[in-house]
Residue frames relative to the residue before (quaternion, step in Angstrom):
aa qw qx qy qz dx dy dz
M 1.0000 0.0000 0.0000 0.0000 0.00 0.00 0.00
R 0.6589 0.5149 -0.3159 0.4483 3.63 0.81 -0.86
A 0.6817 0.4740 -0.2993 0.4702 3.53 0.82 -0.84
L 0.6354 0.5212 -0.3326 0.4626 3.61 1.14 -0.47
L 0.6326 0.5474 -0.2967 0.4605 3.47 1.14 -0.55
I 0.5900 0.5671 -0.2824 0.5006 3.47 1.33 -0.86
I 0.6849 0.4733 -0.2833 0.4760 3.52 0.83 -1.12
I 0.6517 0.4889 -0.3389 0.4706 3.72 0.84 -0.86
G 0.6786 0.5051 -0.2977 0.4424 3.56 0.86 -0.87
F 0.6474 0.4889 -0.3176 0.4909 3.58 1.04 -0.64
I 0.6291 0.5245 -0.3076 0.4843 3.59 1.04 -0.76
F 0.6849 0.4518 -0.3065 0.4825 3.59 0.90 -0.83
A 0.6354 0.5347 -0.3371 0.4436 3.60 0.92 -0.66
M 0.6580 0.4903 -0.2966 0.4886 3.64 1.07 -0.86
A 0.6997 0.4962 -0.3111 0.4092 3.60 0.88 -0.83
F 0.7860 0.2904 -0.1976 0.5088 3.67 1.07 -0.43
T 0.5922 0.4751 -0.4309 0.4878 3.51 1.00 0.73
S 0.2782 -0.7823 0.5492 0.0952 3.54 -1.23 0.62
C 0.2879 -0.7606 0.5336 0.2320 3.65 -0.80 0.63
A 0.5004 0.6638 -0.4303 0.3519 3.56 1.33 -0.01
T 0.1328 -0.7841 0.5988 0.0947 3.50 -1.11 0.69
R 0.5455 -0.6263 0.4527 0.3244 3.50 -1.21 0.36
I 0.1031 -0.7743 0.6220 0.0552 3.61 -0.86 0.95
A 0.1913 -0.7894 0.5820 0.0390 3.34 -0.67 1.17
V 0.1746 -0.7991 0.5645 0.1109 3.70 -0.69 0.91
Q 0.1158 -0.7911 0.5918 0.1021 3.59 -0.77 0.87
S 0.4950 -0.6275 0.5109 0.3164 3.49 -1.18 0.63
P 0.6473 -0.5894 0.3445 0.3388 3.47 -1.18 0.68
N 0.6940 0.4791 -0.2331 0.4842 3.49 1.33 -0.68
T 0.5031 0.6290 -0.4591 0.3749 3.68 1.16 0.07
K 0.3057 -0.7319 0.6053 0.0665 3.43 -1.24 1.23
V 0.2611 -0.7153 0.6278 0.1614 3.53 -1.19 0.67
I 0.0685 -0.7920 0.6035 0.0624 3.44 -0.82 0.89
R 0.4151 -0.8179 0.3593 0.1721 3.43 -0.32 1.44
V 0.7845 0.1635 -0.0432 0.5967 3.51 1.29 -0.83
A 0.3730 -0.7254 0.5161 0.2614 3.48 -0.83 0.69
P 0.4795 -0.6607 0.4266 0.3893 3.62 -0.91 0.55
K 0.6898 -0.4958 0.3468 0.3976 3.49 -1.37 0.23
H 0.7459 0.4247 -0.2311 0.4580 3.59 0.98 -0.69
H 0.3071 0.7616 -0.5080 0.2601 3.61 1.16 0.49
K 0.2669 -0.7512 0.5815 0.1621 3.59 -1.26 0.37
I 0.3433 -0.7179 0.5656 0.2162 3.64 -0.95 0.70
V 0.0191 -0.8004 0.5986 -0.0253 3.60 -0.64 1.13
I 0.1758 -0.7615 0.6119 0.1214 3.61 -0.94 0.82
V 0.0207 0.7671 -0.6379 0.0643 3.56 -0.69 1.10
K 0.8362 -0.0999 -0.0171 0.5389 3.56 -0.81 1.37
G 0.7313 -0.4455 0.2283 0.4633 3.61 0.79 0.96
K 0.6482 0.5042 -0.3451 0.4545 3.73 1.05 0.06
R 0.3654 -0.7431 0.5243 0.1985 3.46 -0.92 0.84
Y 0.0790 -0.7611 0.6434 -0.0230 3.50 -0.94 1.18
Y 0.2436 -0.7289 0.6034 0.2128 3.51 -1.36 0.32
Y 0.1855 -0.8026 0.5664 0.0238 3.57 -0.78 1.00
W 0.3065 0.6675 -0.6439 0.2141 3.43 -1.09 1.04
N 0.8321 0.2048 -0.1575 0.4909 3.54 -1.38 0.43
G 0.6967 -0.5094 0.2856 0.4166 3.67 0.94 0.80
N 0.7386 0.3732 -0.2578 0.4987 3.61 1.20 0.00
H 0.4148 -0.6546 0.5757 0.2607 3.54 -1.41 0.48
Y 0.1730 -0.7800 0.6007 0.0297 3.55 -1.04 0.93
R 0.1721 -0.7369 0.6308 0.1714 3.61 -1.16 0.54
K 0.4262 -0.7111 0.5095 0.2305 3.48 -1.08 0.84
T 0.0275 -0.7830 0.6211 -0.0203 3.61 -0.98 0.80
K 0.6745 -0.4505 0.3577 0.4627 3.54 -1.19 0.04
K 0.7270 0.4397 -0.2748 0.4502 3.69 0.87 -0.74
G 0.7289 -0.3252 0.2322 0.5559 3.68 1.20 -0.42
Y 0.6661 -0.4945 0.3933 0.3963 3.52 -1.19 -0.63
F 0.0754 -0.7948 0.5978 0.0720 3.60 -0.79 0.84
V 0.5350 -0.6219 0.4818 0.3081 3.57 -1.23 0.70
V 0.0550 -0.7842 0.6181 -0.0062 3.63 -0.94 1.04
K 0.3455 -0.6723 0.5973 0.2679 3.51 -1.31 0.27
V 0.2354 -0.7938 0.5563 0.0705 3.50 -0.79 1.13
């Protein structure tokens, strides 16, 4: 019975997990801004948080801030 539960658990885990990862492609002219300036504003558009300064909207990532079109 225990072996059956282990096998069913293994099949369940393999069926609902994926090995696919997200690959993001950046254009060659994209600049990463490491730190947002002190005068930035946080703007929420359609439930997503953007950072606004210098006339551009930025999206925060692990590497820094990227310019996006809203």
